[in-house]
C-alpha positions as CSV (number, residue, x, y, z in Angstrom):
1,M,1.1,17.2,-13.7
2,H,3.5,17.5,-10.7
3,L,3.4,21.3,-11.1
4,H,-0.4,21.6,-10.8
5,W,-1.3,22.8,-7.3
6,R,-4.4,20.6,-7.3
7,S,-2.4,17.4,-7.9
8,V,0.2,18.4,-5.2
9,L,-2.6,19.2,-2.8
10,L,-4.3,15.8,-3.3
11,V,-1.0,14.0,-2.6
12,F,-0.3,16.2,0.4
13,V,-3.6,15.7,2.1
14,G,-3.7,12.0,1.3
15,G,-0.1,11.6,2.5
16,A,-1.0,13.3,5.8
17,I,-3.9,10.9,6.3
18,G,-1.9,7.8,5.5
19,T,1.1,8.9,7.6
20,T,-1.1,9.6,10.6
21,V,-2.8,6.2,10.4
22,R,0.6,4.5,10.1
23,Y,1.9,6.4,13.1
24,L,-1.1,5.6,15.3
25,L,-1.0,1.9,14.4
26,S,2.7,1.8,15.2
27,L,2.0,3.4,18.6
28,A,-0.8,1.0,19.3
29,V,0.9,-2.3,18.4
30,P,4.2,-3.2,20.1
31,P,6.8,-5.5,18.5
32,V,6.1,-9.2,18.9
33,L,9.1,-11.2,20.0
34,G,11.3,-8.3,19.2
35,L,10.0,-8.1,15.6
36,P,8.2,-5.0,14.4
37,L,5.3,-6.9,12.9
38,I,3.1,-3.8,12.6
39,T,5.4,-2.4,9.9
40,L,5.1,-5.7,8.0
41,V,1.3,-5.7,8.3
42,I,1.2,-2.0,7.2
43,N,3.3,-2.7,4.2
44,V,1.5,-5.9,3.2
45,T,-2.0,-4.4,3.5
46,G,-0.8,-1.3,1.7
47,A,0.6,-3.3,-1.1
48,F,-2.6,-5.3,-1.5
49,V,-4.8,-2.1,-1.5
50,L,-2.5,-0.3,-3.9
51,G,-2.5,-3.3,-6.3
52,W,-6.3,-3.4,-6.1
53,L,-6.7,0.3,-6.5
54,L,-4.5,0.7,-9.5
55,E,-6.0,-2.3,-11.3
56,A,-9.5,-1.2,-10.6
57,L,-8.8,2.3,-11.9
58,A,-7.0,0.9,-15.0
59,L,-10.0,-1.2,-15.8
60,R,-12.3,1.8,-15.7
61,G,-10.4,3.8,-18.3
62,P,-7.6,6.2,-18.9
63,D,-5.7,7.9,-16.1
64,E,-7.5,11.2,-16.3
65,G,-10.1,13.3,-14.4
66,R,-11.6,11.7,-11.3
67,R,-9.5,8.5,-11.8
68,R,-6.3,10.5,-11.8
69,D,-7.5,12.4,-8.7
70,L,-8.3,9.2,-6.9
71,R,-5.0,7.7,-7.9
72,L,-3.1,10.7,-6.6
73,F,-5.1,11.1,-3.4
74,A,-5.5,7.5,-2.4
75,G,-2.6,5.7,-4.2
76,T,0.2,8.2,-4.1
77,G,-1.0,10.1,-1.0
78,I,-2.8,7.9,1.5
79,L,-1.1,4.6,0.6
80,G,2.3,6.3,0.0
81,G,2.1,7.8,3.5
82,Y,0.7,4.6,5.0
83,T,3.3,2.2,3.7
84,T,6.9,2.8,4.8
85,Y,10.0,1.5,3.1
86,S,12.1,3.6,5.4
87,A,10.8,2.1,8.6
88,F,11.2,-1.4,7.0
89,A,14.8,-0.6,6.3
90,V,15.5,0.9,9.7
91,D,13.7,-2.0,11.5
92,T,15.7,-4.6,9.5
93,D,19.0,-2.8,10.2
94,G,18.0,-2.6,13.9
95,L,17.5,-6.3,14.0
96,L,20.8,-7.0,12.3
97,V,22.7,-4.6,14.6
98,A,21.1,-6.2,17.6
99,A,22.7,-9.5,16.5
100,N,19.2,-10.9,15.6
101,V,20.4,-11.8,12.1
102,G,17.9,-14.6,11.6
103,G,15.1,-12.3,12.7
104,G,16.3,-9.5,10.5
105,L,16.7,-11.7,7.4
106,L,13.3,-13.4,8.0
107,Y,11.6,-10.0,8.5
108,A,13.2,-8.6,5.3
109,A,12.4,-11.7,3.2
110,A,8.8,-11.9,4.6
111,T,8.2,-8.2,3.9
112,I,9.4,-8.5,0.3
113,V,7.8,-11.9,-0.6
114,I,4.5,-11.4,1.2
115,G,4.3,-7.8,0.0
116,A,4.8,-8.9,-3.6
117,A,2.2,-11.6,-3.2
118,A,-0.2,-9.1,-1.7
119,T,0.2,-6.8,-4.6
120,V,-0.5,-9.7,-7.0
121,A,-3.5,-10.7,-4.9
122,G,-4.8,-7.1,-5.0
123,I,-4.5,-6.9,-8.7
124,A,-6.2,-10.3,-9.1
125,A,-9.1,-9.3,-6.8
126,A,-9.7,-6.1,-8.7
127,A,-9.6,-8.0,-12.0
128,W,-12.0,-10.6,-10.7
129,F,-14.4,-7.9,-9.5
130,G,-14.0,-6.1,-12.9
131,R,-14.9,-9.2,-14.8
132,R,-17.9,-9.8,-12.6
133,R,-19.0,-6.2,-13.1
134,A,-18.6,-6.5,-16.8
135,R,-20.7,-9.6,-16.9
136,R,-23.5,-8.0,-14.9
137,Q,-23.4,-4.9,-17.2
138,G,-23.3,-7.1,-20.3
139,G,-26.2,-9.2,-19.1
140,A,-28.3,-6.1,-18.3
141,A,-27.9,-4.7,-21.9
C-alpha cells in the first residue's frame, strides 16, 4: 500500500493540513508560565481524535476502500502532522536544560498520561456512538 501513489498523496495532503494547523496554533498561543502548553493541548486533542477515528472506522468494517482512504488522510496524514512527538521531546529537553526540572518532568508525565487517557476516551466515545447507532438501526429493522 505504501507504494501506491494515491495512498502517499492522501497522507501527504493530510500531513500538510495537520502540520499547518499545528504551526498556526503554536504561533497563536504563547507558553504559559514557561510551559509550552499548546504542544500538550495539540497532542492530547490529537490522541483523542485519533482514538475516536480508528475505533469508529474499525466498527464500520475492514480497513479497505473509503475507510482506508479516510484513515490514511485523516489519521496518518492530518493527525500525524497535527500531533508532534518531536516538539514534545524538544520542549521537555528545553525545560530540563533551563533547570526547570520539575516543570519538565511534570510536562512530560502530563503529556504521556493525559494523552493515553485521551486516546482511551476517544475509543470509548466512538464505541458508545457505535453501540447507539447499532441500537437505532436494529430498532428500525
